[in-house]
N, C-alpha and C positions, 0 to 999 in steps of 0.2 A: 584228911586228904593232903594237908601240907607236908607232913612227914613222908607220906607215900610219894608225893611229888618230888621231894628231895632225893629219895632213893632212886626214883625213876630217872631223874636227871643225871645221877651218878652211874646209871647203868646197872644198878643192883636190883634187878627185876623181881627176884623171889622176895626180897625184903619189902619192896614197894607193894607187891601183891598182898603180903601179910597185913600191912597197914591199911590198904584199901579195903580188904575184907573186913577188918575191924570197923572201919568207918561205915561200911555198907550195913553191917549189923546194927550199929547205933542209929544210923539214919532211918532204917526201917522201923526200929523200935519206937522212935519218937515221931514217926509219921512225916518225915521230911522228904516228900516225894521228889521235889526238885533236886535235893541232895542225893537221893538214891539214883536218879537218872544220871547225874554228873559222875557219881562214883562208879556206876556200871560202865559208863563211857571210859573212865580212867582205867578200869580193869581191862576192858576191851583193847585199849591202846597198848597196854603191857603185853597182852597176848599177841597183838599185831607185831610188836617189836621182836618178840620171841619167834616169830614165824609160824605161830599156831593160829592160822587164819580161821579155821572153823570155830575155834573157841572164841576168838575175837569177834567174829560175826554174831555169835550167840549173845554176847554181852552188848554189842552195839544195837542189836535188834531189840533186846529188852529195854535198853535206854531209850530207843526211839519210841517204843510203845508208851512209856511213862511220859516222856516229853510231849508227845501228841496229846495225851490225856489232860495234861495240865495247861495246854495251850501255849507253850513257849515256842513260838514259830521260829525265832532265830536259832534256837538250839536244834530244832528239827532239821534245819539246813546243815548244821554241823554233823548231826548223826548220819544224814543221808550222804554227806561227803565222805565220812569215815567208812560207811558201808560200800560206797563206790570204790574207795581205795582198796578194800579187801578184794572185790571182784577184779579190779585192775591187776592186783598182785597175783591173782589166780589165772590171769589171762582170759577172763570171761568179760570181754570188752563190751558186748551189747548190754549185759547186766550192769556193768560199771556206769555206762552212759545213763 
């Protein structure tokens, strides 16, 4: 995730996605559910920056489901905020609220 974050910060989104996908595969393999949730969120954020809102929403919703299952209430708030941001960007204000 750290290397992906660096590329994200540099605006090199395809490279960031590549590293996040690698991190996601490893975290799934070792059973790191919290890490999977975080990485799904990071991937969603990249798609959001690319303006691919439906793809971003897909990853944010996957992250939300995992974070809810593990009981990380603070991260649930972050995921809901991210999903609200997608709906805001789409002009779907009642859903964003």
